[in-house]
C-alpha positions in Angstrom: 18.0 1.4 1.4 17.4 -0.2 -2.0 13.7 -1.0 -1.9 11.6 -2.9 -4.5 7.8 -2.7 -4.3 6.2 -5.7 -6.0 2.5 -5.4 -6.8 -0.2 -3.5 -8.7 1.1 -0.4 -10.3 0.4 1.8 -13.4 -0.4 0.9 -16.2 -2.7 -1.3 -14.1 -5.5 0.6 -12.3 -7.1 0.9 -8.9 -6.6 1.9 -5.3 -3.7 -0.4 -4.7 -1.9 0.9 -7.8 -2.3 4.4 -6.4 -1.2 3.3 -3.0 2.0 1.7 -4.3 2.8 4.8 -6.3 2.3 7.1 -3.3 4.3 4.8 -1.1 7.2 4.7 -3.6 7.1 8.5 -3.8 7.2 8.8 0.0 10.0 6.3 0.4 11.9 7.8 -2.5 12.6 10.9 -0.5 15.1 9.0 1.5 15.7 5.7 -0.3 16.2 4.2 -3.8 12.9 2.7 -4.8 11.6 0.8 -7.8 8.2 -0.8 -8.5 7.6 -4.1 -10.4 4.1 -4.9 -11.5 2.1 -7.6 -13.2 1.9 -8.5 -16.9 -1.0 -10.7 -15.9 -2.6 -9.7 -12.5 -5.7 -12.0 -12.7 -6.8 -14.5 -15.3 -9.7 -13.1 -17.2 -12.3 -15.5 -15.8 -11.4 -14.5 -12.2 -11.6 -10.7 -12.9 -15.2 -9.3 -12.6 -14.4 -5.9 -14.0 -14.2 -4.5 -17.5 -10.5 -4.0 -17.7 -7.4 -4.3 -15.5 -5.6 -1.4 -17.1 -5.8 2.4 -16.4 -7.7 4.0 -19.3 -7.1 7.6 -18.0 -3.8 9.5 -17.9 -1.2 8.5 -15.4 -0.6 10.8 -12.5 2.6 9.2 -11.2 5.1 9.2 -14.0 6.3 6.3 -16.1 4.7 2.8 -16.2 6.3 0.2 -13.9 8.0 -2.8 -15.6 5.3 -5.5 -16.1 7.2 -8.7 -15.2 4.9 -10.8 -13.0 2.4 -13.5 -14.1 0.3 -14.3 -11.1 -0.6 -17.8 -12.3 2.6 -19.0 -13.8 5.0 -20.7 -11.3 7.9 -20.7 -13.8 7.5 -16.9 -14.0 7.6 -16.6 -10.2 11.0 -18.5 -10.3 12.4 -16.1 -13.0 11.3 -13.0 -11.1 12.6 -14.4 -7.8 16.0 -15.1 -9.3 16.1 -11.7 -11.0 15.4 -10.0 -7.7 18.1 -12.1 -6.0 20.6 -10.8 -8.5 19.5 -7.2 -7.8 19.8 -7.8 -4.0 17.3 -5.2 -2.7 17.6 -4.5 1.0 13.8 -4.6 1.3 11.1 -6.2 -0.8 7.6 -4.9 -0.1 4.3 -6.6 -0.9 0.8 -5.2 -0.4 -1.4 -8.1 0.6 -5.2 -8.0 0.0 -6.4 -11.4 -1.1 -4.9 -14.9 -0.7 -5.0 -15.5 -4.5 -1.6 -13.9 -4.6 -0.1 -15.9 -1.7 1.7 -18.6 -3.8 3.1 -16.0 -6.2 4.3 -13.5 -3.6 5.5 -16.3 -1.3 7.6 -18.0 -3.9 9.1 -14.8 -5.3 10.0 -13.7 -1.7 11.6 -17.0 -0.8 13.8 -17.1 -3.9 14.8 -13.4 -3.6 15.9 -13.6 0.0 17.7 -16.9 -0.2 21.4 -16.4 0.4 21.1 -12.7 0.6 20.4 -9.9 3.1 17.0 -9.0 1.5 14.2 -8.6 4.0 10.5 -8.9 3.2 7.7 -6.6 4.4 4.0 -7.4 3.9 1.5 -4.5 4.2 -1.8 -6.0 5.1 -5.1 -4.7 3.7 -6.7 -7.8 4.9 -5.4 -11.0 6.5 -8.2 -13.2 5.2 -10.7 -11.8 2.7 -14.3 -10.7 3.3 -15.5 -13.3 0.7 -13.8 -16.6 1.7 -12.7 -19.3 -0.7 -11.0 -22.7 -0.3 -7.3 -22.6 0.5 -7.4 -19.0 1.7 -5.7 -19.9 5.0 -3.1 -22.1 3.3 -2.2 -19.5 0.7 -2.0 -16.7 3.3 0.2 -18.9 5.6 2.5 -19.6 2.7 2.9 -15.9 1.9 3.3 -14.8 5.6 5.9 -17.4 6.3 8.2 -15.8 3.8 8.0 -12.3 5.5 10.2 -10.7 8.1 7.9 -7.8 8.9 4.3 -6.7 8.7 2.3 -3.4 8.6 -1.3 -3.5 9.9 -3.3 -0.4 9.0 -6.1 -0.6 11.6 -6.7 -2.2 15.0 -9.0 -4.6 13.3 -6.3 -5.8 10.9 -3.8 -5.9 13.8 -6.2 -8.3 15.7 -6.6 -10.4 12.6 -2.9 -10.5 12.0 -2.1 -11.6 15.6 -4.8 -14.2 15.6 -3.6 -15.7 12.4 0.2 -15.1 12.8 1.0 -14.5 16.4 4.7 -14.4 15.9 4.4 -11.4 13.5 6.9 -8.5 13.9 4.8 -5.5 13.0 3.7 -1.9 13.4 0.2 -0.6 13.3 0.1 2.5 11.1 -3.1 4.2 9.9 -3.8 4.0 6.1 -2.5 7.4 4.7 -4.7 9.8 2.8 -4.9 9.5 -0.9 -3.6 12.9 -2.1 -3.4 12.3 -5.8 -6.7 13.3 -7.2 -6.3 17.1 -7.4 -7.8 19.9 -5.4 -11.3 20.2 -4.0 -13.8 21.8 -6.4 -16.6 24.2 -5.5 -19.6 22.0 -4.7 -22.0 24.0 -6.9 -19.6 23.7 -9.8 -19.1 20.0 -9.3 -22.8 19.3 -9.1 -23.5 21.4 -12.2 -20.9 19.3 -14.2 -22.6 16.1 -12.9 -26.1 17.4 -13.7 -27.2 17.1 -10.1 -29.9 19.6 -9.3 -31.0 18.4 -5.9 -30.2 20.5 -2.8 -28.4 17.7 -1.1 -26.2 14.9 -2.4 -24.6 11.8 -0.8 -22.1 9.5 -2.5 -21.4 5.8 -2.6 -18.1 5.4 -4.3 -15.9 2.5 -5.4 -16.2 -1.1 -6.5 -19.6 -2.5 -5.8 -19.5 -5.8 -4.0 -22.1 -7.3 -1.7 -20.0 -6.8 1.5 -19.9 -3.0 0.8 -23.6 -2.8 1.6 -25.1 -0.7 -1.3 -28.3 -2.8 -1.0 -28.5 -1.5 2.6 -28.0 2.1 1.6 -30.8 1.7 -1.1 -33.1 0.4 1.6 -32.1 3.3 3.9 -33.1 5.8 1.1 -36.8 4.7 1.6 -36.6 5.8 5.2 -35.6 9.4 4.3 -38.1 12.2 4.3 -38.6 13.3 0.7 -38.8 16.9 2.0 -35.0 16.7 2.7 -34.4 16.4 -1.1 -31.4 14.0 -0.8 -30.0 12.6 -4.0 -27.7 9.5 -3.9 -25.0 9.1 -6.5 -23.5 5.6 -6.9 -20.2 5.8 -8.8 -18.2 2.7 -9.3 -17.8 -0.5 -11.3 -20.1 -3.4 -10.4 -18.3 -6.5 -9.2 -21.7 -7.8 -8.2 -25.0 -8.3 -10.0 -25.6 -4.8 -11.4 -29.1 -5.7 -12.7 -30.1 -6.8 -9.2 -29.3 -3.3 -7.8 -31.2 -1.6 -10.6 -34.2 -3.8 -10.0 -34.0 -2.8 -6.3 -33.9 0.9 -7.2 -37.0 0.4 -9.4 -38.9 -1.7 -6.9 -38.3 0.8 -4.1 -39.4 3.7 -6.3 -36.0 5.4 -6.1 -35.5 6.2 -9.8 -35.7 10.0 -9.3 -33.5 10.1 -6.2 -30.6 7.8 -7.2 -28.1 8.2 -10.1 -25.9 5.3 -11.0 -22.6 5.7 -12.8 -21.7 2.1 -13.3 -18.1 2.4 -14.3 -14.6 2.8 -12.9 -14.0 6.5 -12.4 -11.0 7.9 -14.2 -8.5 9.6 -12.0 -9.4 13.0 -13.2 -13.1 12.5 -12.2 -12.7 11.3 -8.7 -12.4 14.8 -7.3 -15.5 15.9 -9.2 -17.7 13.3 -7.6 -16.3 13.6 -4.0 -16.3 17.4 -4.2 -20.0 17.4 -5.2 -21.0 15.3 -2.2 -22.1 16.6 1.3 -21.0 13.2 2.7 -19.5 9.9 1.5 -21.5 6.9 2.7 -19.8 3.6 3.6 -22.6 1.2 4.5 -20.4 -1.9 4.7 -21.7 -5.2 6.0 -18.2 -6.3 6.8 -14.8 -4.7 6.4 -11.3 -4.4 7.9 -10.6 -0.9 6.5 -11.4 1.2 3.5 -9.3 3.5 1.4 -12.5 5.3 0.4 -12.5 7.2 3.7 -9.0 8.4 3.0 -10.1 9.7 -0.5 -13.0 11.5 1.1 -10.7 13.1 3.7 -8.4 14.4 1.1 -11.4 16.5 -0.2 -12.4 17.5 3.4 -15.6 15.4 3.0 -17.3 13.8 6.1 -18.1 10.1 6.1 -21.1 8.2 7.4 -20.1 4.6 8.0 -21.1 1.4 9.6 -19.3 0.1 12.7 -17.4 -2.8 11.1 -13.7 -3.6 11.1 -11.6 -0.5 11.4 -14.0 2.0 9.9 -14.9 3.5 13.3 -11.2 4.1 13.9 -11.0 6.4 10.9 -14.5 7.8 11.0 -14.8 9.4 14.5 -18.4 9.5 15.4 -19.7 13.0 15.8 -16.2 14.4 14.9 -15.4 13.6 11.3 -18.6 11.8 10.5 -21.2 9.5 11.9 -21.0 5.8 12.7 -24.0 3.4 12.8 -24.6 -0.3 13.4 -24.2 -2.5 10.3 -27.1 -4.1 8.6 -29.6 -1.5 9.9 -31.1 0.6 7.1 -33.3 2.6 9.5 -30.3 3.5 11.6 -28.3 4.6 8.6 -31.2 6.7 7.4 -31.5 8.3 10.8 -27.8 9.2 10.8 -28.2 10.8 7.3 -31.2 12.7 8.5 -29.4 13.9 11.6 -26.5 15.0 9.5 -28.7 17.4 7.6 -31.3 18.4 10.2 -28.6 19.3 12.8 -26.5 21.1 10.1 -23.4 19.1 11.0 -21.5 19.5 7.7 -19.5 22.6 8.4 -18.3 21.4 11.8 -17.4 18.0 10.5 -15.6 19.4 7.5 -13.4 21.5 9.8 -12.7 18.5 11.9 -11.7 16.4 8.9 -9.2 19.1 7.9 -7.5 18.6 11.3 -7.9 14.8 11.6 -6.4 14.0 8.2 -3.1 15.3 9.3 -2.7 12.1 11.3 -2.8 10.0 8.1 0.5 10.9 6.6 2.8 8.9 4.3 5.8 10.1 6.3 4.4 8.2 9.4 4.3 5.0 7.3 7.8 5.5 6.0 9.1 6.1 9.6 7.4 2.8 10.7 9.0 0.9 7.9 12.4 2.3 8.8 11.8 1.4 12.5 10.8 -2.1 11.7 13.8 -2.8 9.4 16.3 -0.9 11.5 17.3 1.2 8.5 16.9 4.9 7.9 
């Protein structure tokens, strides 16, 4: 097949850019694949981060052509007509927020009109965690332009069928992110980070309210200081950073919490995850999280809340621990149990086996089965 992936890609940054690059790489073993990305992904006033571009070196090859303006309907028409001339067999969109629904839906409609082009939407979410007006209408507009869908958890599958019951789809687990290098020796990684505590847990990724960092900070107050647990928070704040720093000070956690309030360059991701005994996902709400797949790449167990599809990936007592959401005491009890019962070695070995399920080849096979093309 001739396949075009349309969405975030280098020189833009982030997990979706990494995902699209890895998907293109996996599909490219058997198909002809190109990626088209944004010249303007978000207008500045809607983007809470510091920059939309990757500041570190690229790990996937050449930058993708930057052709799409997410807020310019005339641009959508031009891109749609350009794709219609190219006549790809399959056009793939990764869908995570309804903001892109009008852009993706318009491009897809024009590209497929009068052609054999089919459209596949890979759903991170159906509707977002933080709702806004017109979310349903924008999502409906995008979904009505698609032939096929991929859901990446049972939670997303349920949301998809509730919102779009006629969907032709496959449920395929989110593959492991395998792009951040090899696991480092834990002692070496901690030395480079300046962490001298005996034990370290990690909160990693963009900080937004629904991801529950405030709950994890509350949980830290329930931990016995004798355990010597140090929390590292590494990620760019899309929420009120000062509010979290005030919470750390108010709770007296200044000596047991380190905050790296920045987007981690690609080459530093492995350093932080390798240094951790466990990655903590204290989400208040979620459908799925690519952070677990990053942790698994480095054979790191995950302690997560039971929201969305997290418990599908984090198998309680097997590859990590699962606790109720919104309960700092329960989260602290799980972290304590992890250390007091010396669970790490067993969970690490299970992660090594479990992550074999999360392959890019399985996703490629599902796409081929959906489209009837191999």
